[in-house]
Steps between C-alpha positions, in 0.01 A plus 500: 500500500314309233436136566694252270518187719264260672605261766285195616493293819438137423332283773140583516512765227601307183443143618243376743775363738396647823271198589788273445736716716234500763441129474867413510564748798220362692624145441842596618367663823270204578818307523566708811144476628411864393188593292453864373172673430461654154538855668817401657636347161412819304690709763822362372433462146794630267778404744771267387463153631789518756353828636146349495626194706713722732189708580266216585772281667553810725118540564469130590823440679644266234880422501624740227810267421222293312429776246752419232363135466143612528563770231654253259213239547230782457670616176514153348131439595370829361714499183350162409158619585527815287666312206215243490192696601520887502323694226554854357312784664246659284638772273864402495527479118285816457707726745832371359385577153373838605842613615698326222294705246610815687858374450552497884797319669347210702641368816418240757581552867417209729566390856512142368825337394598537135438108454125565556502802269629268220250237587220759473615689187548169331167362619311817389713536170559868584889507547545684173316804638740567779815710445634408839402283805621582845443307830533611852589141587862560571473865604576622853131612526194405317171682449381741654872612446507675166845329386350257261305775304810722512710224356243432237495865384884499490501186295261674255715801484209730613424738807253369754273792437471392143344174625148366578487188721209246522465323836245270681652511854536791737853431566552528124317830485718649777807369317404661178394827665838514682673457181303829393304306225125549430322175610185330392365257768310190398404346828323159565115542526466446871771774564369737235306736735763558749611854555865415478488488120476884496885484512480411134442743217224284341308197630336251253321169550680342201764573244213471243365826642801711409424739220661783310303748715675344808832544336423853414395560856828351646696755279 
């Protein structure tokens, strides 16, 4: 099949929001006297907030009945941080224009709530690029489960094999590949050399690095 669709993750890929998710997450866990190392934190990047809290509450023996309140507080905290401070990642405008010129359908498939997707697309003034936005927020399973990518392709009226996905997290890469899409990984710098990114079809250090040659190679 020929590609006709591109689907983007959001946090850490289109907007530099991961530092604020990490900051808000750490602040939440500190309320329970827990401090994560950067390696521990990156192990669970890409999970939805309730799943993230469920994992770490389980590890540290925290009462899981407190997850709903902790999740709501974390979201309120991080949404405000992102709205006020987060900046676009390098190359966002360029790559959106690249695929628009090819007349591709363009989708957004995020683990974050739709409310945050609206905040981000409004903040970056990129909402007009997207033909559909899907969230795993209310799905039975989030990434690395492929459902959010499959839902995005269905909303766009395309087959998953016609799609290229862009991701910054390993959980996201697994989700895109499980949906049978080609996947371009754009990991954070301190994770770039890890062998796990071999699961992606292409690895780049920035969206700015994506070229017509890379596109032809994916085809």
